[in-house]
C-alpha positions, -999 to +999 in steps of 0.1 A: -147-176+060-155-199+031-131-226+020-105-216-006-119-224-041-102-251-062-079-241-090-103-255-116-132-234-102-110-203-103-101-209-139-136-217-150-150-185-133-122-165-149-130-178-184-167-169-179-162-137-160-179-106-175-171-071-162-201-049-156-217-038-189-199-064-210-222-090-226-196-115-237-168-128-214-136-112-226-117-146-225-143-161-248-143-130-271-105-130-274-104-168-280-132-167-305-118-138-325-083-153-328-098-188-335-116-174-365-087-153-377-065-184-373-084-202-400-066-180-425-034-175-405-029-205-381-001-187-363-027-164-347-040-192-326-009-190-305-015-153-298-051-160-291-042-186-265-016-163-250-042-135-247-068-158-230-041-172-206-029-137-197-065-125-189-073-157-169-040-155-149-046-118-141-079-127-126-070-159-107-041-142-090-062-112-079-071-115-042-105-098-047-115-121-075-105-151-056-125-140-026-155-133-049-153-168-063-153-182-027-185-162-021-167-142+006-159-109-011-177-089+016-157-105+045-122-105+032-098-101+061-089-064+059-054-071+073-046-096+045-061-073+019-040-043+031-008-063+033-014-078-002-016-043-017+019-035-005+048-041-028+071-071-020+097-050-001+071-033+021+053-066+028+086-082+039+094-051+061+060-054+078+062-091+083+096-087+099+083-061+123+053-083+131+075-113+138+097-092+160+066-080+180+054-116+183+088-127+196+089-099+223+053-102+235+051-120+269+017-110+284-017-099+270-012-062+278+023-061+262+009-080+232-019-054+228+006-026+228+029-043+203-001-050+182-009-013+181+027-005+170+024-031+142-010-016+132+006+019+130+036+005+111+012-010+085-007+023+082+025+042+077+036+018+050+003+022+032+005+060+035+040+061+022+031+039-008+002+063-015+026+093-013+050+076-037+022+069-061+011+106-060+047+118-065+051+094-095+027+117-114+050+147-111+054+164-145+089+177-150+075+204-173+055+222-147+083+243-134+093+252-170+057+262-178+056+284-146+088+301-155+077+307-191+044+322-179+063+344-155+085+356-184+054+364-205+037+382-177+068+404-171+063+419-206+036+444-216+006+423-228-032+427-231-049+429-197-073+402-204-046+378-216-024+388-186-053+378-162-057+345-180-020+337-178-018+348-142-046+323-133-029+296-153+004+302-134-014+302-101-029+268-109+005+254-118+020+268-087-006+251-065+003+218-081+040+224-076+033+233-039+014+201-035+043+180-048+067+199-025+045+192+005+041+156-005+079+151-006+082+165+029+054+143+041+070+113+025+102+120+045+082+122+077+064+090+069+098+072+065+110+088+097+079+076+116+084+041+102+119+040+116+107+054+149+082+025+153+108+000+142+134+014+167+109+012+195+102-025+188+139-031+186+144-014+219+118-037+235+135-067+220+168-057+234+152-052+268+137-086+266+171-102+258+185-083+288+157-098+310+140-065+318+109-071+339+077-073+319+061-045+341+089-021+330+084-030+293+047-026+296+051+009+312+074+019+283+051+006+256+022+025+272+041+057+270+052+050+234+017+042+221+004+073+238+031+095+221+025+079+187-012+090+188+001+122+173+014+102+144-020+088+138-035+124+139-008+135+114-016+105+091-053+114+091-045+148+077-025+133+047-055+117+029-049+141-001-015+123-008-021+088+007-055+079-007-065+067+028-098+082+040-094+105+070-123+085+086-108+051+080-101+032+112-066+016+118-065-021+109-059-043+139-029-065+138-034-095+161-001-111+171+001-148+164+011-175+189+047-172+203+068-200+188+105-209+185+103-196+149+094-162+162+123-162+186+146-168+156+128-141+137+136-116+164+173-119+153+165-107+118+169-070+111+136-051+105+152-030+078+178-043+053+193-009+052+188+014+082+193+044+060+164+037+038 
């Protein structure tokens, strides 16, 4: 990995950055346009500066842009990139589970199994986020349109028009069915997330009770085997999650066991068990 670029280098690259097909860097175009307009109305200089600053900050806070500046865009850590795309609540939820796994791990085999659980947890969070994004597109008017078309089709109308309306209603119904399915899959994704978290919590409790490592290792082997069905289910949800069916799970290496991680094991994985 390359060294992290300096702040001045990031800002300079952002000022001069040109998206594909654009001849003039947007930051310079915005600044130049408002600078000229400000000759007549000086107050516009403030808006120009604000526009340039907004553009530049949007770029320098973008992980992909920062990696590109560092000359390392092709080798960005996929784990860091995946976690960065989660919202703040899900990032915190994942980090808490990862810390809990790190606090429980006692030997290499157990650590490997816990890493698999953390990897599945991340994959489920990503899938759930994709489903939520898909459902956010739901049009409240679809059901009304379907009902209105059904009403029109129930009356005597021209055969050609009836066929057109029937096909239109079938298309709407397919969309409605898709949203219904996505809601069910979203519930299952959340249920699977809680299942992974509960398994990690169980292992933590057994660790506190002093259960032999061999027993914990046997348990986690059976758990990871059972959760393979969850991975198979996830692979079939690409329509709603945006995650390719062929995409491999992102490995989650567990960091060195420290006193900090022991304290982290006392933190709840979920703020609200019912969510």
